[in-house]
C-alpha positions, 0 to 999 in steps of 0.5 A: 288096754285090751285090743281085739283083732278083726279076723275074717274067719272065711279067708281061704288063703289064711292058715288060721291056727298060725295066724291066730298064734301070730296075733297073740304073739303080737299082743292082741287080747282077743278076736272078733269075726269081722268082716263077717258073712253074717251080714250077707244073705240071699244067693251070694250068702248061699254061694259062700256057704256052698263053697266052704266060706260060710259062717261055720268057718267063723265058728271054727276060727272062734274055737281055735282062738279060744283054744289059744286063750284069746278072748273071743267076742263074735258077732251073732245074728240069730239064735242058731249063731248064738248057740253055735258060738257058745258051743265053740267057747265064745266068751262074749256074744255080740248080738248084731241087729243090722247096720247102724241106722243114723248118719249120712250113710246109715242103713235105710232098712232096719229094725225098730228099737223094740224089734232090736231089743226083742232080737237081742233078748232072743239071742241072749236066751239062745246063747245062755241055753248053752252056757249060763256064764256067757256075756251078751252085748248089743250092737248095730241097727237102732243102737246108734246114739247114747240115748237109744242105747241107754233106753234099750239097756234099761229094757234088756235085763241081763244084757251086759253092755253095748258094742259100738263101731259106727256109733263111736267112730263114724257118727261123731266124725260126720258131725264134726266134719259137717260143723267144720265145713259149715264154719268155713263156708260161713266165712266171708271174703274181705 
């Protein structure tokens, strides 16, 4: 079973070439730039970029991982990210359209499904302008439930799949816990 390691490419305390080699020796199949500064914007993002802890460090991490023959599956957030990661040799682009919207802690600000589809297609076009063979999958935002993902994939020709995180681990867990608690609360004392 292939397993990817989430790697903080901006960690200033990590010797990235050594760390990536260690991950490979431990048996990881590949890496993803997670946590990622791509989810951050505004002044804080500008400060990270200005102090050498920006997205370009994540691109370099992907390049180093690819050189070690690790599978690379970076989060990308726009066309420029897609082109840069494709140039770095990424095997697959994960078109991230924002935090997952569903559930008890889902993002309140998000793209509509139509907007998310447009964004994924723009990212795919940009990545494939650099390398035609790059895989592109969708993630986040309104891609939160099986029905919405099935609908979206039917409307996104050329998109290779879906990358689940909260939609696979957090949302089902929330439902199960809520159901269990409700069952206990419904119990009557003798």
